[in-house]
C-alpha positions as CSV (number, residue, x, y, z in Angstrom):
1,M,0.0,0.0,0.3
2,P,1.1,3.4,-0.4
3,A,3.1,5.2,2.4
4,A,2.7,8.9,2.2
5,Q,5.5,11.1,4.3
6,Q,7.7,8.5,5.2
7,P,11.7,9.5,5.4
8,T,14.0,8.2,2.6
9,W,16.2,5.9,5.2
10,P,19.7,6.0,3.8
11,D,20.7,2.7,5.6
12,L,18.1,0.2,5.6
13,E,20.3,-2.5,7.5
14,A,20.7,0.4,10.6
15,L,16.6,0.4,10.5
16,H,16.4,-2.8,10.8
17,R,18.9,-3.1,13.6
18,V,16.9,-0.1,15.3
19,T,13.2,-1.7,14.7
20,A,14.2,-4.8,15.9
21,E,15.5,-3.2,19.0
22,L,12.3,-1.2,19.6
23,Q,10.1,-4.4,18.9
24,A,11.9,-5.9,21.9
25,S,11.8,-2.8,24.3
26,P,8.7,-2.7,26.8
27,P,5.8,-0.8,26.0
28,L,5.4,2.9,26.5
29,V,1.6,2.8,27.5
30,F,-0.7,-0.2,28.1
31,A,-4.0,-1.6,26.3
32,G,-6.1,-1.0,29.6
33,E,-5.1,2.6,29.8
34,A,-6.0,2.9,26.1
35,D,-9.6,0.8,26.6
36,R,-10.1,3.4,29.5
37,L,-9.7,6.3,27.1
38,R,-11.8,5.3,24.6
39,G,-14.6,4.9,27.3
40,H,-14.0,8.3,28.0
41,L,-14.1,9.7,24.3
42,A,-17.7,7.5,24.0
43,A,-19.0,9.7,26.8
44,A,-17.7,13.0,25.3
45,S,-19.5,12.0,21.9
46,R,-22.5,11.8,24.1
47,G,-21.9,15.0,25.8
48,E,-21.0,13.6,29.1
49,A,-17.5,14.8,28.7
50,F,-15.2,17.3,26.8
51,L,-11.7,16.2,25.3
52,L,-9.2,18.8,26.0
53,Q,-6.0,18.1,23.7
54,G,-2.9,20.2,23.8
55,G,1.0,20.6,23.2
56,D,3.7,21.1,20.9
57,C,3.3,21.2,17.4
58,A,6.4,19.2,17.1
59,E,8.4,18.1,20.1
60,I,12.1,18.6,20.3
61,F,14.8,16.3,22.1
62,A,16.3,19.0,23.8
63,E,13.0,20.4,25.3
64,A,12.4,17.5,27.1
65,T,13.4,18.7,30.5
66,A,11.5,18.5,33.6
67,D,10.4,22.4,33.5
68,R,9.2,22.5,30.0
69,I,7.1,19.2,30.4
70,R,5.8,20.6,34.1
71,N,5.0,23.8,32.3
72,K,2.9,22.5,29.5
73,I,1.0,20.0,32.1
74,K,0.3,23.1,34.1
75,T,-1.1,24.6,30.9
76,I,-3.3,22.0,30.3
77,L,-4.4,21.4,33.8
78,Q,-5.2,25.1,34.3
79,M,-7.3,24.9,31.0
80,A,-8.9,21.8,32.6
81,I,-10.1,23.4,35.6
82,V,-11.7,26.5,33.9
83,L,-13.4,24.2,31.1
84,T,-14.7,21.5,34.2
85,Y,-16.5,24.6,35.8
86,G,-18.1,25.8,32.3
87,A,-19.1,22.7,30.9
88,S,-20.2,21.3,34.4
89,L,-18.4,18.2,32.8
90,P,-15.2,15.9,33.2
91,I,-12.7,17.3,31.0
92,I,-10.5,14.5,29.5
93,K,-7.1,15.7,29.5
94,M,-4.6,14.6,26.6
95,G,-1.2,15.9,25.7
96,R,0.6,16.0,22.4
97,M,3.3,14.8,24.2
98,A,5.6,11.9,24.6
99,G,5.7,11.0,20.8
100,Q,5.0,14.0,18.8
101,Y,8.8,14.0,17.2
102,A,7.8,13.6,13.4
103,K,6.0,16.1,11.1
104,P,4.6,15.7,7.3
105,R,6.0,18.4,5.0
106,S,5.0,19.7,1.6
107,S,8.0,18.6,0.0
108,D,10.8,16.2,0.6
109,D,13.6,19.0,0.0
110,E,14.4,22.3,1.1
111,V,16.5,25.1,-0.7
112,R,18.7,27.6,0.8
113,D,20.6,29.8,-1.4
114,G,20.9,27.0,-4.0
115,L,21.6,24.2,-1.8
116,T,19.3,21.8,-2.0
117,L,18.8,19.0,1.3
118,P,16.4,17.1,2.9
119,A,13.0,18.8,4.7
120,Y,13.4,18.9,8.3
121,R,10.3,16.1,9.4
122,G,11.0,16.1,13.0
123,D,13.8,15.2,15.6
124,A,12.5,11.4,15.1
125,V,14.1,11.5,11.8
126,N,16.6,14.2,11.2
127,G,18.0,17.7,12.7
128,H,16.9,21.2,12.0
129,D,20.6,22.5,11.3
130,F,20.7,22.9,7.5
131,T,23.5,20.9,7.1
132,L,23.9,17.4,5.1
133,Q,24.8,15.5,8.0
134,S,22.1,16.9,9.9
135,R,19.4,16.6,7.4
136,T,20.1,13.0,6.6
137,P,17.5,10.8,8.2
138,D,18.8,8.8,10.8
139,P,17.1,5.7,12.1
140,E,18.8,5.9,15.7
141,R,16.9,8.8,16.2
142,L,13.8,6.7,16.4
143,L,15.4,4.9,19.3
144,R,16.0,8.4,20.9
145,A,12.2,9.4,20.4
146,Y,11.4,6.2,22.3
147,H,13.9,6.6,25.0
148,T,12.6,10.4,25.2
149,S,9.1,9.6,25.2
150,A,9.5,7.1,27.9
151,S,11.4,9.8,30.4
152,T,8.4,12.4,29.3
153,L,5.9,9.8,30.0
154,N,7.4,9.0,33.6
155,L,7.3,12.8,34.6
156,I,3.5,13.1,33.4
157,R,2.8,10.3,35.6
158,A,4.9,11.7,38.5
159,F,3.1,15.1,38.3
160,S,-0.4,13.6,37.7
161,A,-0.4,11.4,40.7
162,G,2.0,13.0,43.1
163,G,-0.3,15.9,44.4
164,F,1.0,18.4,41.4
165,A,-2.5,18.4,39.9
166,D,-4.6,18.8,43.0
167,M,-7.5,20.7,42.0
168,R,-6.8,23.7,44.7
169,R,-3.2,23.8,43.5
170,V,-4.1,24.4,40.1
171,H,-7.1,26.8,40.7
172,E,-4.6,28.8,42.8
173,W,-2.4,28.9,39.4
174,N,-5.3,30.3,37.9
175,R,-5.9,33.2,40.2
176,G,-2.5,34.2,39.9
177,F,-3.1,34.5,36.0
178,M,-6.0,36.5,37.0
179,T,-4.0,39.1,38.6
180,N,-3.1,40.5,35.4
181,P,-5.5,43.6,34.5
182,A,-5.3,42.5,30.6
183,Y,-7.7,39.6,31.9
184,A,-10.6,41.5,33.9
185,R,-13.1,40.3,31.6
186,Y,-12.4,36.9,33.2
187,E,-12.8,38.0,37.0
188,L,-16.6,36.8,37.1
189,L,-15.8,33.2,36.0
190,A,-12.6,33.0,38.0
191,G,-14.5,34.1,41.2
192,E,-17.2,31.5,40.7
193,I,-14.6,29.0,40.6
194,D,-13.1,30.0,43.4
195,R,-16.6,30.1,45.4
196,A,-17.5,26.6,44.2
197,I,-13.9,25.2,45.5
198,R,-14.5,26.4,48.8
199,F,-17.8,25.7,49.0
200,M,-16.9,21.9,48.3
201,A,-14.1,22.4,50.9
202,A,-16.7,23.7,53.8
203,A,-19.2,20.9,53.1
204,G,-16.5,18.4,53.6
205,A,-15.9,17.5,49.9
206,D,-13.0,14.4,49.5
207,F,-10.4,16.6,48.0
208,D,-8.5,13.2,48.1
209,A,-10.3,12.0,45.2
210,L,-9.2,15.5,43.2
211,R,-5.2,15.1,44.4
212,T,-4.4,12.9,40.9
213,V,-6.1,13.0,37.3
214,E,-5.7,10.9,34.2
215,F,-3.5,12.3,31.6
216,F,-3.0,10.4,28.4
217,S,-1.0,10.5,25.4
218,S,-1.5,11.2,21.7
219,H,0.7,11.8,18.3
220,E,0.3,11.6,14.9
221,A,1.2,8.1,13.7
222,L,3.3,9.1,11.0
223,L,6.8,7.2,10.7
224,L,5.2,3.5,10.2
225,D,8.3,1.8,10.8
226,Y,8.2,3.2,14.7
227,E,4.5,2.4,14.9
228,R,4.5,-0.8,14.0
229,A,7.7,-1.4,16.4
230,L,5.9,-0.5,19.3
231,T,2.5,-2.6,18.2
232,R,2.1,-5.3,20.8
233,I,-0.5,-8.1,21.7
234,D,-2.2,-7.7,24.9
235,S,-2.1,-10.4,27.1
236,R,-5.8,-10.1,28.3
237,S,-7.7,-10.0,25.0
238,G,-4.8,-11.4,22.5
239,L,-5.8,-7.8,20.2
240,P,-2.9,-5.5,19.1
241,Y,-2.5,-2.6,20.7
242,D,0.0,0.4,19.2
243,C,1.9,1.0,22.3
244,S,3.5,4.2,21.9
245,A,0.8,6.5,23.0
246,H,-2.7,6.2,24.2
247,F,-4.4,8.0,21.1
248,L,-3.0,7.8,17.6
249,W,-4.5,10.4,14.7
250,I,-4.0,10.2,11.2
251,G,-3.1,13.5,9.7
252,E,-4.9,15.5,6.5
253,R,-1.8,14.5,4.3
254,T,-2.0,10.8,5.3
255,R,-5.8,9.7,5.4
256,E,-6.2,7.9,2.1
257,A,-8.8,5.2,2.6
258,D,-6.4,2.7,0.7
259,G,-3.1,4.0,2.1
260,A,-1.0,2.2,4.4
261,H,-1.6,4.8,7.6
262,V,-5.5,4.1,7.6
263,D,-4.6,0.2,7.1
264,F,-2.6,0.2,10.0
265,L,-4.5,1.8,12.2
266,S,-7.5,0.1,11.2
267,R,-5.8,-3.3,13.0
268,V,-5.0,-1.7,16.1
269,H,-7.2,-1.1,19.1
270,N,-6.3,2.3,20.4
271,P,-8.7,4.8,20.1
272,I,-8.0,6.7,17.0
273,G,-8.2,10.3,15.5
274,I,-8.4,11.2,11.6
275,K,-7.8,15.1,10.8
276,L,-10.4,16.5,8.2
277,G,-9.5,19.3,6.2
278,P,-11.9,22.0,4.1
279,T,-11.9,19.6,1.0
280,T,-13.1,16.4,3.1
281,T,-16.2,15.0,1.2
282,A,-18.8,13.3,2.9
283,E,-18.4,10.0,1.2
284,Q,-14.4,10.3,2.2
285,A,-15.7,11.0,5.9
286,L,-17.6,7.5,5.5
287,A,-15.3,5.6,3.9
288,L,-12.9,6.6,6.8
289,A,-15.2,5.6,9.6
290,D,-16.1,2.1,7.7
291,R,-12.3,1.4,7.4
292,I,-11.4,2.5,11.0
293,N,-14.6,1.6,12.7
294,P,-16.8,-0.8,10.9
295,D,-18.3,-2.3,14.3
296,G,-19.3,1.2,15.2
297,I,-17.9,1.1,18.7
298,P,-18.3,4.2,20.7
299,G,-15.2,6.0,21.4
300,R,-13.2,4.6,18.7
301,L,-13.0,7.0,16.2
302,T,-12.5,11.1,16.5
303,F,-13.0,13.2,13.7
304,I,-10.7,16.0,14.2
305,T,-11.8,18.9,11.8
306,R,-9.5,21.7,10.7
307,M,-11.3,23.8,8.4
308,G,-10.3,27.3,8.6
309,A,-12.4,30.2,10.2
310,G,-13.5,31.4,7.1
311,L,-14.8,27.8,5.8
312,V,-15.9,26.1,9.0
313,R,-19.5,27.2,8.9
314,E,-19.6,26.3,5.1
315,V,-18.1,23.1,4.9
316,L,-18.4,21.7,8.2
317,P,-22.2,21.2,8.5
318,P,-22.6,18.7,5.1
319,L,-20.1,16.3,6.8
320,V,-21.8,16.1,10.4
321,E,-25.1,15.9,8.9
322,R,-24.3,12.9,6.7
323,V,-21.9,11.1,9.4
324,T,-24.9,11.8,11.9
325,A,-27.8,10.4,9.4
326,E,-25.7,6.9,9.1
327,A,-25.9,6.6,12.7
328,I,-22.3,6.5,13.2
329,P,-20.6,6.7,16.5
330,V,-18.0,9.8,16.1
331,T,-16.3,12.5,19.1
332,W,-16.3,15.6,16.9
333,V,-13.2,17.7,17.8
334,C,-12.2,21.0,16.7
335,D,-8.2,21.8,15.5
336,P,-8.5,25.7,15.2
337,M,-4.6,26.0,14.7
338,H,-3.9,24.3,11.4
339,G,-6.4,25.8,8.9
340,N,-5.4,29.6,10.0
341,T,-1.4,29.7,9.6
342,F,-0.2,32.4,7.4
343,A,2.8,34.7,7.2
344,S,3.2,37.7,8.7
345,P,4.7,40.7,6.8
346,S,8.0,40.1,8.4
347,G,8.2,36.2,7.5
348,Y,7.2,34.7,10.5
349,K,4.9,31.8,10.2
350,T,2.2,32.6,12.5
351,R,-1.6,32.3,12.9
352,D,-4.1,35.3,14.7
353,F,-5.5,34.5,18.0
354,G,-8.9,36.1,17.1
355,V,-9.1,33.9,14.2
356,V,-8.1,30.8,16.0
357,L,-10.9,31.6,18.3
358,D,-13.4,32.1,15.4
359,E,-12.7,28.6,14.1
360,V,-13.7,27.3,17.6
361,R,-16.7,29.7,17.9
362,G,-18.1,28.3,14.5
363,F,-17.5,24.9,15.5
364,F,-19.9,25.3,18.2
365,E,-22.2,27.3,16.2
366,V,-22.4,24.3,13.8
367,H,-23.1,21.6,16.2
368,R,-25.8,23.8,18.2
369,E,-27.6,24.5,14.9
370,L,-27.8,20.4,14.0
371,G,-28.4,19.3,17.5
372,T,-25.0,17.5,17.8
373,V,-22.2,17.1,20.2
374,P,-19.0,19.5,20.2
375,G,-16.7,16.9,21.9
376,G,-13.4,18.7,22.2
377,L,-10.6,21.0,21.6
378,H,-7.4,20.4,19.9
379,V,-4.8,23.0,19.9
380,E,-0.9,23.7,19.7
381,L,0.2,25.2,22.8
382,T,3.2,25.6,25.1
383,G,3.5,26.6,28.6
384,D,5.8,29.0,28.1
385,D,5.6,32.5,27.3
386,V,6.6,32.5,23.6
387,T,5.3,34.9,20.9
388,E,4.5,33.2,18.3
389,V,0.7,33.7,17.7
390,M,-0.4,37.1,17.0
391,G,-3.2,38.8,19.0
392,G,-4.6,37.9,22.3
393,S,-5.1,40.3,25.5
394,E,-0.9,40.7,25.2
395,E,-1.8,42.3,21.6
396,I,1.3,40.6,19.8
397,D,1.8,42.3,16.9
398,D,4.2,41.4,13.8
399,L,7.2,43.4,15.6
400,G,6.3,41.4,18.6
401,L,6.6,37.9,17.1
402,S,10.6,38.6,17.1
403,R,11.0,38.9,21.1
404,R,10.5,35.1,21.5
405,Y,9.7,33.1,18.4
406,E,10.9,29.5,19.4
407,T,8.9,27.0,17.3
408,L,10.9,25.0,14.6
409,V,7.7,24.5,12.7
410,D,4.0,25.7,13.7
411,P,3.5,28.7,15.8
412,R,2.0,27.5,19.4
413,L,-0.3,29.8,21.7
414,N,1.7,30.6,24.6
415,H,0.6,30.1,28.3
416,Q,-1.2,33.2,28.9
417,Q,-3.1,32.9,25.2
418,S,-4.2,29.4,26.1
419,L,-5.8,30.2,29.4
420,E,-7.5,33.1,27.3
421,M,-8.8,30.5,25.3
422,A,-10.0,28.4,28.0
423,F,-12.2,30.6,29.4
424,Q,-13.9,31.8,26.2
425,V,-14.5,28.3,25.0
426,A,-15.7,27.5,28.5
427,E,-18.1,30.3,27.7
428,M,-19.2,28.8,24.5
429,I,-19.6,25.3,26.0
430,R,-22.2,27.1,28.6
431,E,-23.8,28.2,25.3
432,R,-24.0,25.1,23.3
């Protein structure tokens, strides 16, 4: 089958040696964890929960430090507190973390000053430095991706279970965020959350039960050599699971129904997502659903729509209507980032925060009008104070992008923009 977006590995013997070592390595996640997530996503498809999925566009080995991982988890947890209160629903917390080390590219090559080299495909494949040595795909990087993912998951589990995720502590972080005068419009909701937590404490609520959270990992299942090597047979059920992450998704560039990515992920029993861009037809969506989830298992299939703010209200309704008419169980999730990328006047690849929010707003409007369920949000974010996305209450402009533009691929919401989004999405959930 055709396998799009795969590296051209120059040393196949080295690749086979690496994949054999990965096949003999312990799994990064377990089948039971993936099964629990599938149940949560089924609840989100019915409007009984809401998915918050966030993290880097492309993780970088050098940034897999305790501080950076903690800051991303902290940001997602803060957003989840706001959404939990706004939605009065459980929030499924999922990171684009511990495996998002590869990215599809529009061209196999990059040209600079007349020099042509392989495109940067993420740290799991090659380096970002524009040299032949750096850009040559190296299968040893797959091993480094595995080990870095393992250490990241260790930290995620420690932070999730060690009191770092205590609801009271996370809310205190939100209150610190609210001291910025730029966020005065959110003081009412923050005050309501504060009163609710104080009421729970006064009523003798069991805060021990709120000290830990479930935090799931996810990434795009792009590199088939890596994903196949980490597939394991569950000892309880005898079924195959891709144990590189709890949740895997198929990107817009690799979602051909007769392609290798769809075929591979149709055979593993993790919950699976598929990115749907503005050119997706209803027939394509139905064909993908039939390949990935022929038995109609709730929570198995998530459609992550990335239409662009200018098109979401036009192109999303026919897809939702047709899938709903066929009674196909799907969790609908909005990715408002990838359809709204542009180059700023100074040449930075960026997004406008107001436009990103408008796509989320359009996503909610479509589902409200059709009587269907908006099941979640998928965003690229970081816990650091970068300046990569224009706008927001900080009013980052084209000149401001240069202050701290750090991404190697796509621009991310910074910590404050992420929280601002959470407050606004909480209002949308209340209105749905």
